[in-house]
C-alpha positions as CSV (number, residue, x, y, z in Angstrom):
1,M,-18.7,-18.4,-1.9
2,S,-16.3,-19.7,0.8
3,N,-16.0,-19.3,4.5
4,V,-12.8,-18.4,6.4
5,D,-12.4,-19.0,10.1
6,L,-10.4,-16.1,11.6
7,S,-8.9,-16.0,15.1
8,I,-8.7,-12.4,16.3
9,G,-8.0,-11.5,19.8
10,G,-8.6,-15.0,21.0
11,R,-12.0,-15.3,19.4
12,S,-13.1,-17.1,16.3
13,F,-15.0,-15.3,13.5
14,M,-16.4,-17.0,10.5
15,V,-16.2,-14.7,7.4
16,A,-17.7,-15.3,4.0
17,C,-15.6,-14.4,1.0
18,A,-15.3,-15.1,-2.7
19,A,-13.7,-18.4,-3.8
20,G,-10.0,-18.0,-4.1
21,E,-9.8,-15.1,-1.6
22,E,-9.5,-17.3,1.5
23,A,-5.7,-16.9,1.9
24,H,-6.0,-13.1,1.5
25,I,-8.7,-12.8,4.1
26,A,-6.9,-15.1,6.5
27,G,-3.8,-12.8,6.1
28,L,-5.9,-9.7,6.8
29,G,-7.2,-11.4,9.9
30,R,-3.7,-12.1,11.1
31,M,-2.8,-8.4,10.6
32,I,-5.7,-7.4,12.8
33,D,-4.8,-10.0,15.4
34,A,-1.2,-8.8,15.4
35,K,-2.4,-5.2,15.9
36,L,-4.5,-6.2,18.8
37,A,-1.6,-8.1,20.4
38,A,0.6,-5.1,19.9
39,M,-1.9,-2.9,21.8
40,G,-1.1,-4.8,25.0
41,D,-3.4,-5.2,27.9
42,V,-6.9,-3.8,27.1
43,T,-8.6,-5.3,30.1
44,G,-11.8,-3.5,30.9
45,Q,-12.4,-2.4,27.3
46,S,-15.4,-3.7,25.3
47,E,-14.6,-6.0,22.4
48,S,-16.1,-3.5,19.9
49,R,-13.9,-0.7,21.4
50,V,-10.8,-2.8,21.2
51,L,-11.5,-3.7,17.5
52,L,-12.3,0.0,16.8
53,F,-8.8,1.0,18.2
54,A,-7.2,-1.7,16.1
55,A,-9.0,-0.5,13.0
56,L,-8.0,3.1,13.7
57,L,-4.4,2.1,14.1
58,L,-4.5,0.1,10.8
59,A,-6.2,3.0,9.0
60,D,-3.6,5.4,10.3
61,E,-0.8,3.2,8.9
62,L,-2.7,3.1,5.6
63,H,-3.0,6.9,5.6
64,D,0.7,7.3,6.2
65,L,1.5,5.0,3.4
66,R,-0.8,6.9,1.0
67,L,0.9,10.2,2.0
68,K,4.3,8.7,1.4
69,V,3.3,7.5,-2.1
70,Q,1.8,11.0,-3.0
71,S,4.7,13.0,-1.5
72,P,7.1,14.7,-3.9
73,P,10.3,12.8,-4.6
74,S,13.2,13.0,-2.2
75,G,16.5,14.7,-3.1
76,D,18.0,11.6,-4.6
77,D,14.8,10.8,-6.5
78,A,14.6,14.4,-7.8
79,S,18.1,14.2,-9.2
80,V,17.4,11.0,-11.0
81,L,14.2,12.5,-12.4
82,G,16.1,15.5,-13.5
83,A,18.7,13.4,-15.3
84,L,15.9,11.4,-17.0
85,D,14.3,14.7,-18.2
86,R,17.6,15.9,-19.6
87,L,18.1,12.6,-21.3
88,A,14.6,12.7,-22.8
89,E,15.2,16.2,-24.1
90,R,18.5,15.1,-25.8
91,L,16.8,12.1,-27.4
92,E,14.0,14.3,-28.7
93,K,16.6,16.7,-30.2
94,L,18.5,13.8,-31.8
95,A,15.2,12.5,-33.3
96,L,14.4,15.9,-34.7
97,D,17.9,16.2,-36.2
98,L,17.5,12.7,-37.8
99,E,14.2,13.7,-39.3
100,D,15.7,16.9,-40.7
101,E,18.5,14.9,-42.2
102,G,16.1,12.4,-43.7
103,E,14.0,15.2,-45.3
104,A,17.1,16.9,-46.7
105,A,18.3,13.7,-48.4
């Protein structure tokens, strides 16, 4: 086990992680810190509330990315996929024709 010291919102947090994961955890901490900085002035809000909002914003970004990955292909992607399907059909037909020729010989 290793420990990583994260600086988030001007405060330090010590986080335990698996050996070799230190850089990854530090990067995640920087993402959270950047999200907090982008939120602007949050004076008067409790630390837990501010961290909750940052977590919600990051979760929303993750949600949008997941939807993007799961969405059907765009027009350009669809035309490429169509062309690949047609090519695959032609290759299958050629393979069958070659098999038929081989059996006839």
